[in-house]
C-alpha positions in Angstrom: -0.1 0.1 -0.1 1.2 3.5 -0.9 0.2 7.0 0.4 -1.8 7.4 -2.7 -3.9 4.3 -1.8 -4.5 5.7 1.7 -5.7 8.9 0.1 -8.1 7.2 -2.2 -9.4 5.0 0.6 -9.8 7.6 3.2 -11.1 10.3 0.8 -8.4 12.8 2.0 -5.9 14.5 -0.5 -2.4 13.1 -0.5 -1.0 16.3 1.1 -3.4 15.8 3.9 -2.4 12.3 4.3 1.2 13.1 4.4 0.7 15.8 7.0 -1.4 13.4 9.2 1.4 10.8 9.0 4.0 13.5 10.1 1.5 14.5 12.9 1.3 18.1 11.7 -0.9 20.3 13.9 -2.9 21.8 10.9 -4.7 18.3 10.3 -8.0 17.6 12.2 -8.1 15.0 14.8 -10.9 13.2 12.8 -8.6 13.1 9.7 -5.8 11.8 11.8 -8.1 9.2 13.3 -9.4 8.0 9.9 -6.0 7.8 8.4 -4.4 6.0 11.3 -7.2 3.4 11.3 -6.5 2.6 7.6 -2.7 2.6 8.3 -3.2 0.2 11.1 -5.6 -2.1 9.2 -3.5 -2.2 6.0 -0.2 -2.5 7.9 1.4 0.5 5.9 4.8 1.4 7.0 6.1 4.9 5.8 9.4 4.9 4.0 10.9 7.4 6.4 14.5 6.6 5.3 13.7 7.4 1.6 11.8 10.5 2.6 14.7 11.6 4.9 17.3 11.0 2.4 15.6 12.8 -0.3 15.3 15.9 1.8 19.0 15.6 3.0 20.1 15.5 -0.7 18.3 18.7 -1.3 19.6 22.2 -0.6 17.1 22.8 2.2 16.2 25.6 4.7 13.9 24.9 7.6 11.2 27.3 8.8 10.4 26.9 12.5 7.0 28.6 13.0 5.9 29.4 16.5 2.1 29.1 16.9 -0.4 27.7 14.3 -2.9 30.5 14.3 -0.7 33.6 13.7 -1.8 35.0 10.3 1.1 37.4 10.2 3.5 34.4 10.2 1.2 32.6 7.7 1.4 35.4 5.1 5.1 35.9 5.7 5.8 32.2 5.3 4.5 32.2 1.7 7.0 35.1 0.8 9.8 33.3 2.6 9.1 30.1 0.8 9.0 31.9 -2.6 12.4 33.6 -1.9 14.3 30.7 -0.8 12.8 28.6 -3.8 14.1 31.3 -6.1 17.6 30.9 -4.6 17.4 27.3 -5.4 16.6 26.0 -2.0 13.8 23.8 -0.6 11.7 25.1 2.2 10.8 22.7 5.1 8.2 23.9 7.6 8.0 22.8 11.1 5.1 24.2 13.4 5.4 24.3 17.1 2.8 25.4 19.7 3.0 29.1 20.9 4.3 27.7 24.4 6.5 24.9 22.9 10.3 25.0 22.8 11.1 26.0 19.2 14.8 25.5 19.8 14.4 21.9 20.8 12.3 21.5 17.5 14.9 23.1 15.6 17.5 20.6 17.1 15.4 17.7 16.0 15.1 19.1 12.5 18.8 19.6 12.4 19.3 15.7 13.2 16.6 14.4 10.9 16.8 16.7 7.8 20.2 18.4 8.0 19.1 21.7 6.5 21.7 24.3 5.4 20.0 26.9 7.5 17.0 27.8 9.8 14.6 30.7 9.8 12.7 31.0 13.0 9.4 32.8 12.9 8.8 34.0 16.5 10.6 32.8 19.5 11.1 32.8 23.3 14.4 34.2 24.2 14.7 31.8 27.3 14.6 28.8 25.0 17.4 30.3 22.9 19.5 31.1 25.9 19.2 27.5 27.2 19.5 25.5 24.1 20.6 27.3 21.1 24.3 26.8 21.6 23.5 23.3 20.5 22.9 24.5 17.0 25.9 25.2 14.8 24.3 26.2 11.4 23.4 29.7 10.3 20.1 30.9 11.6 17.9 34.0 11.4 15.2 34.9 14.1 12.6 36.9 12.1 10.2 39.2 13.6 11.9 39.1 16.8 15.0 41.2 18.0 16.3 40.7 21.6 19.2 42.3 23.1 19.5 39.2 25.4 20.7 37.0 22.5 24.2 37.1 21.2 25.1 34.1 19.1 27.8 34.1 16.2 25.4 32.1 14.0 22.1 33.8 14.8 21.0 36.9 12.9 17.8 38.8 13.9 15.5 40.8 11.7 12.4 42.6 13.0 10.8 45.9 14.2 11.8 48.0 17.1 9.0 46.7 19.3 9.6 49.1 22.2 9.1 52.0 19.7 6.2 50.4 18.1 4.4 49.9 21.5 5.1 53.7 22.3 3.8 54.7 19.0 0.7 52.7 19.4 -0.2 54.5 22.6 0.8 57.8 21.2 -1.6 57.1 18.2 -4.5 56.4 20.7 -3.7 59.3 23.1 -3.4 62.0 20.2 -7.1 61.0 19.5 -8.2 61.7 22.9 -8.1 58.3 24.5 -6.8 58.0 28.0 -8.5 54.9 29.6 -6.7 52.2 27.4 -6.7 48.6 27.9 -3.7 46.6 26.6 -4.0 43.0 25.3 -0.7 41.3 25.0 1.3 38.1 25.1 3.0 37.0 28.5 6.1 39.4 28.6 8.0 36.5 30.3 7.7 34.3 27.2 7.7 36.7 24.4 10.4 39.2 23.7 8.2 41.2 21.3 5.5 41.3 23.9 7.8 42.4 26.5 9.2 45.2 24.5 5.8 46.3 23.2 4.6 46.5 26.8 7.6 48.4 27.9 7.0 51.0 25.1 3.3 51.2 26.0 4.0 51.6 29.6 6.4 54.5 29.0 4.1 56.3 26.6 1.2 56.0 29.0 3.4 57.5 31.8 4.5 60.4 29.4 0.7 61.1 28.8 0.1 61.0 32.5 -1.8 57.8 32.3 -0.3 55.1 34.6 -0.8 51.6 33.4 -3.1 50.0 36.1 -2.8 46.4 36.9 -6.3 45.7 35.5 -5.5 47.5 32.2 -3.2 44.8 30.9 -4.5 41.3 30.0 -2.4 38.4 28.8 -3.6 36.5 25.9 -2.1 34.4 23.0 -1.8 35.7 19.6 -5.3 34.2 18.2 -8.8 35.5 17.6 -10.1 33.1 20.3 -7.8 34.3 22.9 -8.4 38.0 22.1 -12.1 37.2 22.2 -11.9 35.4 25.4 -9.8 38.2 27.1 -12.1 40.9 26.0 -15.2 39.1 26.9 -13.9 38.4 30.4 -13.0 42.1 30.8 -16.4 43.2 29.8 -18.3 40.7 31.9 -16.5 41.9 35.0 -18.0 45.5 34.3 -14.8 46.8 32.7 -15.0 49.8 30.5 -12.4 51.6 28.5 -12.4 54.0 25.6 -9.8 52.2 23.6 -7.9 48.7 23.3 -4.4 48.3 22.1 -4.1 44.6 21.0 -0.5 43.3 20.3 -1.6 41.6 17.1 -4.3 41.9 14.5 -5.9 38.5 15.0 -6.1 39.4 18.8 -7.7 42.7 17.8 -10.2 40.9 15.7 -11.2 38.7 18.4 -11.7 41.5 20.9 -13.8 43.5 18.4 -16.2 40.5 18.1 -16.4 40.3 21.9 -17.3 43.9 22.1 -20.0 43.6 19.4 -21.4 40.5 21.1 -21.7 42.6 24.4 -24.0 44.8 22.5 -21.3 47.7 22.2 -20.0 49.2 19.0 -16.6 49.7 17.5 -15.5 52.5 17.4 -18.5 54.2 18.9 -18.2 52.8 22.3 -14.7 51.3 22.2 -11.9 51.9 19.7 -9.5 49.1 18.9 -5.9 49.3 17.5 -4.2 46.3 16.3 -0.7 45.3 15.4 1.0 43.6 12.4 -0.9 45.0 9.3 -2.0 41.7 7.9 -4.0 41.9 4.6 -7.1 40.6 6.3 -7.1 43.7 8.5 -7.9 46.0 5.5 -11.1 43.9 4.6 -12.3 43.4 8.2 -15.4 45.3 9.2 -14.6 47.7 10.7 -11.4 48.1 8.8 -8.8 47.6 11.4 -6.4 50.4 12.4 -3.1 48.9 13.2 0.6 49.2 13.6 1.9 47.8 10.4 5.1 45.7 10.4 7.0 45.7 7.0 6.5 42.0 6.3 7.9 41.8 2.9 11.0 43.6 3.9 11.5 41.4 6.9 11.2 38.4 4.8 13.6 39.6 2.2 16.2 40.8 4.7 15.8 37.4 6.5 16.5 35.3 3.5 19.3 37.6 2.3 21.1 37.3 5.7 20.7 33.6 5.9 22.0 33.0 2.4 25.0 35.3 3.0 25.8 33.2 6.1 25.3 29.9 4.3 27.1 30.7 1.0 29.6 33.4 2.0 30.3 32.5 5.7 29.1 36.1 6.5 28.9 37.0 10.2 25.5 37.2 11.9 23.8 40.6 11.8 21.0 42.3 13.4 18.5 44.4 11.3 16.1 46.7 13.1 13.1 48.0 11.1 10.2 50.4 12.1 6.4 49.6 12.4 4.2 52.5 11.3 0.5 53.4 12.2 -2.1 52.6 9.6 -5.3 54.3 9.9 -8.5 52.3 9.8 -12.3 52.6 10.9 -11.8 50.8 14.3 -10.4 54.0 16.1 -12.1 57.3 16.4 -11.1 60.6 18.0 -12.9 61.5 21.1 -12.9 64.6 23.4 -10.6 64.6 26.3 -12.4 63.4 29.3 
């Protein structure tokens, strides 16, 4: 029995069967169950050695993607794949959970697939500090820049998250908002989240608005998490004039919770996102956001990695700027 036979019998596409056999997180539990039942009944044994040999013989670059629901990463991954493909490399994607150890996953990928280099999309600086010394090939940490990380084989490309967090609060404060809720990732697990929170805190203080404990809520970068965080805040009687969410998908979830509570955006509560994903321009209301230069991050990440692989160039850090992008989800109000 071949993988094509399993696809025909299960009714799923060959690509879905392949991802299920490799336990990818983007395959439903029902699909995995159905495919596993057929595999067990027919005694199918995947030819792992052949698959691994084929990948090892190729010029490959591994992408370690942190989180499976981050649309900013999903859009950027398409561009990264295109760029490495144009350079003659095969892109191999490995997804890890938002709280998983991406460095441990990279070590496993190095053993199994032997890529020429790795691009990490997102990362926890603590995992790099504890385990990255075990990786000796060129790597790029894309979308994250941390002053805590200094490795000769690790380049970093991303926006100045502290400046972006400050600019986000300035954007809201300049439009009259003084009671602002911040939705962000755990600063202990996310370097971008930590720096965006520091920038937001400094900007609030500069505007004479201390960040109260109940005005910062931790949430993962997903619509569901943004919805849950905002819903919980509103159900406890919380009211603010504006929300700064540290990702667009989190902002979209928050907007849905606000609307479900019978309130309006931006009439009752304004919402500002972060990332500038294409979907934000087509959302209703059109999302105001801090736009990251995704195409430039992707281009510079691939260029740095290939220079390190092919020319033995030293690791570098490239810091870019996020910029406010107007939208319908934020309105100006009178100072209260």
